[in-house]
Backbone bond lengths (Angstrom), bond angles and torsions (degrees), N, CA, C in turn:
res aa  C-N    CA-C-N  psi(-1)  N-CA   C-N-CA  omega(-1)  CA-C   N-CA-C  phi
1 X - - - 1.428 - - 1.540 110.50 -
2 X 1.297 117.03 174.55 1.487 118.38 -174.16 1.547 110.63 -84.55
3 X 1.344 116.69 173.57 1.409 120.73 -176.49 1.519 113.40 -57.14
4 X 1.344 117.42 140.71 1.426 120.11 -173.79 1.514 113.65 -138.41
5 X 1.330 116.71 160.97 1.436 123.56 165.16 1.533 105.28 -123.89
6 X 1.320 117.90 160.78 1.431 123.59 -176.62 1.483 109.36 -117.17
7 X 1.341 119.03 132.64 1.458 123.86 179.23 1.551 107.20 -127.85
8 X 1.320 114.61 124.12 1.478 119.71 -171.01 1.562 112.32 -116.11
9 X 1.346 117.14 18.53 1.432 117.92 178.95 1.561 110.45 -155.78
10 X 1.296 117.83 161.73 1.450 123.38 -177.48 1.562 110.27 -62.80
11 X 1.335 117.66 -29.67 1.443 120.79 -175.80 1.519 112.44 -74.79
12 X 1.295 119.14 -9.81 1.459 122.67 -175.51 1.526 113.13 -64.30
13 X 1.345 117.33 140.51 1.400 124.79 179.43 1.539 108.94 -124.24
14 X 1.362 116.12 170.94 1.428 120.50 179.67 1.465 113.63 -78.57
15 X 1.376 117.54 60.00 1.446 125.50 178.59 1.522 105.38 -109.66
16 X 1.359 115.76 137.24 1.453 119.76 -178.80 1.490 110.77 -60.83
17 X 1.367 115.28 136.11 1.459 121.95 175.33 1.530 112.04 70.98
18 X 1.328 120.49 8.80 1.518 120.57 179.35 1.510 109.56 -73.41
19 X 1.265 115.35 130.83 1.462 123.57 171.37 1.518 110.45 -135.25
20 X 1.314 118.65 123.12 1.478 120.71 -177.45 1.544 104.54 -124.99
21 X 1.311 116.00 117.87 1.447 121.45 -178.60 1.510 110.55 -96.24
22 X 1.321 114.78 117.07 1.451 121.66 175.26 1.484 109.46 -140.47
23 X 1.370 119.32 178.82 1.452 122.60 178.70 1.533 109.99 -85.54
24 X 1.335 117.99 -3.48 1.423 121.33 -178.36 1.565 112.66 -71.47
25 X 1.305 114.59 135.64 1.441 120.50 177.12 1.534 112.35 -111.61
26 X 1.302 118.25 121.40 1.455 119.36 179.08 1.508 110.87 -69.82
27 X 1.334 115.75 148.48 1.464 122.43 176.24 1.501 108.44 -129.99
28 X 1.324 115.58 173.78 1.481 121.56 178.16 1.502 112.31 -54.39
29 X 1.376 117.56 -37.68 1.425 120.02 -179.49 1.535 113.47 -62.99
30 X 1.301 115.42 -27.99 1.514 117.34 -179.92 1.474 110.54 -71.85
31 X 1.344 119.04 -25.56 1.443 121.65 178.70 1.564 112.44 -62.03
32 X 1.288 116.44 -27.87 1.455 121.98 178.44 1.505 110.66 -60.64
33 X 1.292 118.94 -32.46 1.458 122.61 -178.26 1.507 114.13 -88.43
34 X 1.331 118.35 -1.43 1.466 121.63 -178.45 1.518 109.26 -77.02
35 X 1.318 115.60 145.26 1.487 117.39 178.79 1.500 110.96 -67.61
36 X 1.371 115.67 141.78 1.415 122.10 178.74 1.525 107.38 -88.42
37 X 1.304 117.40 107.07 1.462 123.26 179.77 1.488 111.20 -123.09
38 X 1.283 115.45 128.29 1.506 119.57 -175.97 1.542 109.09 -59.72
39 X 1.380 112.21 131.80 1.433 118.89 177.50 1.509 113.55 85.36
40 X 1.342 118.94 -2.10 1.471 123.07 176.79 1.480 113.55 -102.64
41 X 1.281 119.77 133.79 1.454 123.82 -177.69 1.565 109.62 -125.59
42 X 1.316 116.62 137.71 1.475 119.82 177.20 1.529 111.50 -112.27
43 X 1.274 114.26 139.86 1.497 123.13 176.79 1.525 109.42 -134.46
44 X 1.352 114.53 151.37 1.482 117.51 175.79 1.581 106.35 -126.28
45 X 1.291 113.56 128.70 1.506 119.69 177.53 1.492 107.64 -132.56
46 X 1.350 114.56 117.77 1.465 120.63 -176.78 1.505 113.20 53.36
47 X 1.309 117.33 37.46 1.433 123.73 173.67 1.549 111.98 84.51
48 X 1.273 121.31 0.52 1.516 124.79 177.66 1.498 108.13 -100.68
49 X 1.342 113.35 140.68 1.436 121.42 -179.49 1.544 111.64 -92.76
50 X 1.316 116.02 127.03 1.476 121.44 173.15 1.469 112.00 -113.82
51 X 1.326 117.82 129.87 1.435 123.15 -177.19 1.521 110.98 -108.68
52 X 1.327 118.11 126.32 1.441 124.23 -175.39 1.467 110.97 -107.96
53 X 1.356 116.31 149.74 1.444 121.10 179.39 1.577 109.08 -126.24
54 X 1.323 112.93 160.61 1.475 118.52 -174.32 1.543 112.09 -47.90
55 X 1.324 118.52 132.12 1.474 120.76 -174.68 1.517 116.08 -80.13
56 X 1.341 115.07 168.13 1.402 121.51 176.44 1.518 110.74 -69.73
57 X 1.285 119.71 155.06 1.494 123.96 178.25 1.543 111.03 -57.35
58 X 1.362 119.00 -36.82 1.420 123.84 -178.13 1.549 107.17 -64.84
59 X 1.330 114.75 -39.43 1.464 120.58 -179.30 1.551 109.19 -60.81
60 X 1.345 114.27 -50.03 1.475 118.39 -178.69 1.518 112.40 -62.90
61 X 1.306 118.35 -39.45 1.431 124.53 178.42 1.569 110.72 -57.66
62 X 1.318 114.46 -50.74 1.435 117.93 -179.81 1.548 114.27 -61.85
63 X 1.374 113.95 -42.16 1.409 118.32 176.26 1.553 114.68 -61.70
64 X 1.348 113.36 -41.57 1.432 117.34 177.33 1.478 115.32 -66.49
65 X 1.325 119.65 -35.03 1.394 125.04 177.31 1.510 112.66 -65.30
66 X 1.317 117.31 -41.56 1.452 123.20 176.80 1.510 109.16 -65.09
67 X 1.334 117.90 -44.91 1.475 122.26 179.27 1.513 110.50 -58.95
68 X 1.382 115.44 -44.57 1.461 119.68 -179.57 1.533 110.55 -63.39
69 X 1.311 116.48 -39.65 1.475 119.99 -177.55 1.494 110.21 -67.00
70 X 1.384 117.02 -40.94 1.467 119.29 178.73 1.530 109.86 -66.07
71 X 1.298 119.28 -41.34 1.432 121.10 -176.92 1.493 114.81 -79.71
72 X 1.349 115.59 -7.12 1.474 118.40 177.87 1.535 112.36 -90.90
73 X 1.309 115.38 -2.42 1.469 120.70 -178.63 1.578 109.84 -89.90
74 X 1.275 121.74 112.41 1.486 121.77 -179.30 1.509 112.45 -58.19
75 X 1.354 115.68 -37.29 1.462 118.87 -178.65 1.520 111.10 -66.89
76 X 1.328 119.84 -36.83 1.423 123.09 178.70 1.515 113.51 -71.96
77 X 1.331 115.41 -42.29 1.451 118.87 179.63 1.545 111.64 -67.28
78 X 1.360 118.58 -25.38 1.408 122.51 176.14 1.499 110.74 -77.19
79 X 1.330 116.25 -33.58 1.468 120.42 -172.21 1.561 113.49 -92.75
80 X 1.334 117.41 -20.77 1.456 118.16 -173.82 1.561 111.55 -170.69
81 X 1.326 115.64 -160.83 1.458 122.48 -172.96 1.450 112.71 -134.15
82 X 1.348 118.42 146.41 1.472 125.98 173.36 1.468 107.91 -105.38
83 X 1.335 118.81 129.27 1.456 122.75 179.41 1.532 109.09 -125.17
84 X 1.369 116.65 143.72 1.407 124.55 175.23 1.452 111.94 -101.18
85 X 1.310 119.83 125.44 1.471 125.27 178.44 1.517 112.78 52.15
86 X 1.347 118.34 53.18 1.486 120.31 177.05 1.497 112.36 -79.08
87 X 1.294 116.74 160.53 1.468 120.51 173.19 1.495 110.90 -89.55
88 X 1.335 117.29 124.41 1.479 121.54 176.38 1.526 105.26 -113.20
89 X 1.315 118.27 113.32 1.427 123.06 178.51 1.539 109.93 -117.34
90 X 1.287 115.18 98.12 1.443 121.17 -176.59 1.525 111.33 -85.86
91 X 1.310 117.47 -28.99 1.459 124.79 178.24 1.496 108.08 -162.14
92 X 1.341 117.50 174.50 1.479 121.18 -177.53 1.510 111.56 -61.68
93 X 1.342 119.93 -27.94 1.435 122.38 179.82 1.538 111.00 -109.25
94 X 1.312 119.54 18.72 1.408 125.54 179.00 1.529 111.03 -134.38
95 X 1.334 116.67 86.40 1.476 123.15 -172.13 1.543 108.37 -135.25
96 X 1.309 117.25 106.21 1.456 123.14 -173.51 1.561 110.24 -128.04
97 X 1.338 110.75 160.92 1.470 118.78 -179.47 1.549 106.15 -132.59
98 X 1.313 119.65 87.30 1.457 120.61 176.87 1.534 112.68 -67.06
99 X 1.288 117.62 168.10 1.441 121.81 177.82 1.519 111.23 -68.68
100 X 1.303 117.82 -42.71 1.394 124.12 -176.24 1.547 111.66 -150.83
101 X 1.360 116.37 152.29 1.433 117.41 169.54 1.577 105.94 -142.72
102 X 1.296 117.31 157.32 1.494 123.83 163.18 1.513 104.66 -122.24
103 X 1.406 114.02 131.02 1.429 119.70 -176.40 1.520 106.64 -132.53
104 X 1.304 118.09 136.94 1.456 121.24 177.74 1.535 109.68 -70.10
105 X 1.351 115.79 161.61 1.457 120.12 178.10 1.535 110.85 -66.39
106 X 1.300 115.30 -27.45 1.469 118.19 177.43 1.506 113.63 -66.30
107 X 1.324 114.44 -49.68 1.473 118.49 177.86 1.508 111.06 -67.85
108 X 1.288 117.79 -36.24 1.489 121.90 -179.97 1.517 108.44 -58.87
109 X 1.325 116.20 -46.52 1.448 121.46 -174.26 1.530 112.12 -60.48
110 X 1.302 116.78 -34.01 1.500 121.49 -176.41 1.478 112.83 -103.87
111 X 1.319 119.48 -1.49 1.473 118.43 -171.48 1.511 114.55 -129.36
112 X 1.333 119.84 21.72 1.491 118.62 174.45 1.493 111.14 -117.99
113 X 1.355 115.69 135.02 1.418 117.89 -175.80 1.557 112.12 -92.04
114 X 1.299 119.40 -175.01 1.425 125.09 -175.82 1.541 112.60 -66.29
115 X 1.332 116.36 -24.48 1.497 121.88 -178.31 1.543 109.88 -93.11
116 X 1.371 118.54 2.97 1.416 120.59 179.68 1.458 115.03 83.33
117 X 1.329 120.20 16.50 1.485 123.93 178.35 1.514 107.07 -99.26
118 X 1.341 114.69 153.42 1.434 119.94 -179.54 1.538 108.75 -96.04
119 X 1.328 114.02 137.08 1.508 121.26 179.55 1.477 112.41 -112.00
120 X 1.296 118.40 1.64 1.469 123.26 175.86 1.516 107.74 -122.62
121 X 1.310 116.49 156.73 1.505 120.91 175.57 1.517 111.81 -71.92
122 X 1.322 118.00 128.63 1.421 120.68 174.02 1.539 110.47 -72.61
123 X 1.334 118.49 168.05 1.410 120.84 179.13 1.576 112.96 -66.54
124 X 1.374 114.58 -36.91 1.461 118.22 -177.28 1.517 106.77 -130.82
125 X 1.389 113.90 138.92 1.481 121.24 168.67 1.493 107.98 -125.91
126 X 1.310 116.56 138.55 1.509 120.84 179.42 1.515 107.81 -123.86
127 X 1.346 117.03 131.36 1.436 120.76 170.97 1.546 106.67 -124.03
128 X 1.306 116.46 138.64 1.467 122.59 175.29 1.542 106.36 -103.12
129 X 1.313 113.38 119.92 1.481 121.51 -173.14 1.524 112.27 -71.62
130 X 1.347 115.55 140.07 1.472 119.32 171.72 1.515 107.52 -110.21
131 X 1.348 113.26 164.30 1.439 119.64 -172.96 1.542 109.91 -68.04
132 X 1.302 116.22 150.29 1.453 120.30 176.25 1.551 113.25 117.45
133 X 1.333 115.70 141.96 1.473 118.34 -178.65 1.554 113.45 -63.99
134 X 1.357 113.66 -36.65 1.454 114.91 179.19 1.506 113.04 -62.57
135 X 1.357 117.96 -37.65 1.451 117.93 176.47 1.547 112.42 -69.25
136 X 1.299 116.80 -32.60 1.477 119.66 178.68 1.521 110.50 -67.05
137 X 1.341 116.91 -43.36 1.410 122.53 178.55 1.542 109.21 -60.71
138 X 1.351 115.21 -48.06 1.451 117.59 -177.26 1.514 114.41 -62.12
139 X 1.336 118.63 -44.87 1.442 120.74 -176.74 1.495 111.70 -80.80
140 X 1.303 119.31 -37.81 1.458 122.52 -173.54 1.524 114.02 -86.93
141 X 1.334 115.57 -17.47 1.508 121.05 -177.15 1.535 110.83 -120.66
142 X 1.361 113.60 -63.88 1.525 119.68 -172.03 1.483 108.34 -64.47
143 X 1.350 117.83 -57.68 1.457 119.19 -176.76 1.528 112.45 -69.14
144 X 1.278 117.81 -34.14 1.439 119.68 176.89 1.537 110.62 -58.36
145 X 1.338 115.81 -44.65 1.459 119.91 176.74 1.516 111.04 -61.86
146 X 1.287 118.59 -45.71 1.454 122.30 179.82 1.513 112.64 -59.30
147 X 1.329 115.50 -52.77 1.443 121.52 -177.31 1.591 110.02 -64.32
148 X 1.302 116.28 -32.90 1.482 117.69 175.76 1.490 112.17 -65.83
149 X 1.318 116.50 -36.78 1.504 120.90 -178.19 1.508 109.23 -76.33
150 X 1.290 119.91 -26.00 1.476 122.33 -172.68 1.551 112.64 -95.60
151 X 1.286 119.66 10.79 1.455 121.86 173.52 1.480 118.43 82.07
152 X 1.365 116.59 14.67 1.478 117.08 174.65 1.471 111.34 -63.82
153 X 1.256 118.79 137.02 1.549 121.10 -175.53 1.524 110.75 -86.55
154 X 1.304 117.76 -29.68 1.465 119.45 -177.88 1.529 108.45 -151.49
155 X 1.339 113.12 141.13 1.500 122.30 -176.77 1.470 108.10 -134.85
156 X 1.358 116.44 123.24 1.448 122.50 177.47 1.536 110.24 -109.81
157 X 1.318 116.40 134.71 1.462 122.07 170.81 1.500 108.04 -115.60
158 X 1.301 116.36 109.75 1.449 124.97 179.26 1.569 109.26 -90.66
159 X 1.341 115.75 118.49 1.464 120.82 -176.00 1.530 106.35 -111.14
160 X 1.323 116.71 100.47 1.500 119.35 -174.30 1.554 109.39 -75.17
161 X 1.344 118.81 -22.83 1.467 120.27 176.60 1.539 111.60 -69.79
162 X 1.318 116.98 -41.40 1.455 121.81 -179.18 1.523 109.93 -93.85
163 X 1.339 116.92 -8.17 1.480 123.05 -178.34 1.522 112.42 53.72
164 X 1.321 110.86 55.66 1.519 116.04 178.74 1.523 107.77 -149.79
165 X 1.329 113.01 160.34 1.488 120.37 179.26 1.492 108.42 -124.29
166 X 1.314 116.43 124.49 1.446 120.53 175.64 1.524 109.49 -91.81
167 X 1.284 119.29 131.10 1.472 122.89 -175.72 1.538 108.05 -114.14
168 X 1.325 116.14 116.64 1.467 122.07 177.75 1.552 105.62 -108.87
169 X 1.369 114.91 129.28 1.455 120.90 179.25 1.507 109.74 -124.27
170 X 1.295 114.83 151.23 1.459 122.59 -178.34 1.544 112.24 -70.97
171 X 1.355 112.84 128.47 1.448 119.94 173.13 1.548 106.55 -124.37
172 X 1.333 116.14 -174.58 1.465 117.11 179.49 1.544 113.62 -59.63
173 X 1.367 116.06 -25.34 1.425 121.27 179.29 1.518 116.59 -95.01
174 X 1.318 115.94 7.22 1.469 118.85 -177.38 1.547 109.64 111.70
175 X 1.329 115.45 -163.39 1.446 121.60 178.44 1.534 111.69 -74.35
176 X 1.335 114.95 129.05 1.490 119.94 -178.54 1.501 107.60 -131.84
177 X 1.322 116.07 147.28 1.479 122.37 176.86 1.545 108.01 -67.91
178 X 1.336 114.33 118.74 1.503 116.78 -177.68 1.540 109.69 -115.29
179 X 1.341 120.30 -16.35 1.504 120.57 179.13 1.440 109.31 -160.20
180 X 1.317 117.55 147.73 1.455 125.80 169.42 1.495 106.37 -124.89
181 X 1.312 115.93 113.54 1.469 122.48 -171.97 1.467 111.76 -107.99
182 X 1.359 114.63 136.89 1.477 120.77 -179.26 1.514 111.01 -153.98
183 X 1.313 118.83 179.74 1.457 121.35 175.81 1.547 113.02 56.27
184 X 1.287 116.80 -123.21 1.457 123.02 -176.05 1.516 111.55 -91.34
185 X 1.297 118.63 8.89 1.497 120.59 179.19 1.469 109.34 -63.24
186 X 1.349 114.36 159.64 1.455 123.37 -179.99 1.556 106.38 -123.14
187 X 1.335 114.33 130.66 1.473 121.78 -179.56 1.545 107.62 -85.19
188 X 1.322 116.11 119.85 1.480 123.04 172.55 1.544 108.37 -134.35
189 X 1.325 117.16 173.34 1.437 120.30 -179.46 1.450 112.34 -153.02
190 X 1.303 120.19 140.93 1.480 122.96 178.88 1.543 110.11 -71.57
191 X 1.308 119.93 -19.22 1.464 121.30 179.36 1.525 112.68 -94.15
192 X 1.342 116.02 -4.21 1.472 121.44 -177.29 1.507 109.48 -124.03
193 X 1.313 119.12 80.25 1.475 122.17 -176.77 1.507 110.48 -62.66
194 X 1.325 114.76 135.44 1.468 119.67 178.81 1.482 114.73 84.56
195 X 1.341 119.96 -9.43 1.454 122.57 -179.50 1.505 112.54 -80.94
196 X 1.334 118.03 136.33 1.424 122.66 175.86 1.533 107.43 -157.91
197 X 1.408 113.46 132.04 1.457 116.75 -175.34 1.554 108.16 -146.14
198 X 1.346 118.86 115.82 1.444 120.91 176.08 1.546 110.02 -65.33
199 X 1.343 112.53 134.47 1.431 117.01 -175.45 1.549 112.23 -62.75
200 X 1.354 113.51 -37.56 1.500 116.38 -177.70 1.529 110.78 -61.11
201 X 1.319 121.62 -22.88 1.463 123.89 -176.91 1.535 110.33 -71.61
202 X 1.316 117.70 -13.77 1.438 118.46 -171.97 1.552 113.69 -85.95
203 X 1.366 115.09 -12.12 1.453 115.95 -173.60 1.477 114.79 -105.83
204 X 1.290 119.82 137.71 1.425 125.82 -179.15 1.531 109.80 -62.47
205 X 1.354 116.77 122.82 1.502 117.51 -176.93 1.509 108.96 -71.84
206 X 1.372 115.60 154.23 1.455 117.42 -179.75 1.512 111.78 -67.65
207 X 1.325 113.58 143.59 1.468 120.25 177.93 1.519 108.23 -128.55
208 X 1.363 117.15 123.92 1.457 118.39 179.30 1.516 111.14 -57.71
209 X 1.315 115.21 135.78 1.484 121.26 176.91 1.492 109.87 -76.28
210 X 1.343 113.67 135.95 1.461 120.19 178.92 1.509 107.89 -90.20
211 X 1.339 118.98 122.71 1.490 121.78 -178.80 1.541 111.14 -62.76
212 X 1.302 114.87 147.62 1.436 117.25 178.91 1.538 110.61 -66.37
213 X 1.295 115.01 140.94 1.471 119.25 -176.78 1.523 109.80 -86.01
């Protein structure tokens, strides 16, 4: 996901690195009072507010390449849908916006509300990691725990800085890291028949900078 700050109390404002610890838990209703700022995204995980900012171009490129790969599979387009930045609202204090999801038509039919948000876990969630320890903790720990509890079958974390993809798959104990793909590896999945994506295709190729005239 994109760069974030965390706010844990009603007194929190949009100031960089602000953290206010209180007993207050944010809910979906509180998001209605948040300022609408272009490029800013709000999420709630376990009652804490996470604020996102416009991502790096490399982040967007990786997300777009994964989306194109998922939508290029005839088997997947016949069986379900790929969505970019959908709203997942599992509870009043669990409201997130992942970079990508793939959801089967069966789960879609029973898990979308009147506002177009999903109330059930999709089969696949994808987050593209942004630089910074706070982003790593959020995606590799906080969101991993949430997605594990909400029945997601597979979770990918694409790290464009390290040029690798971490694949978490559901086991009896929840989502567990089963592969870290890099280099010439190819991303496939037992829950996505017909899907195949070379890892190298996800990263923005280097482009020589043109000096200012």
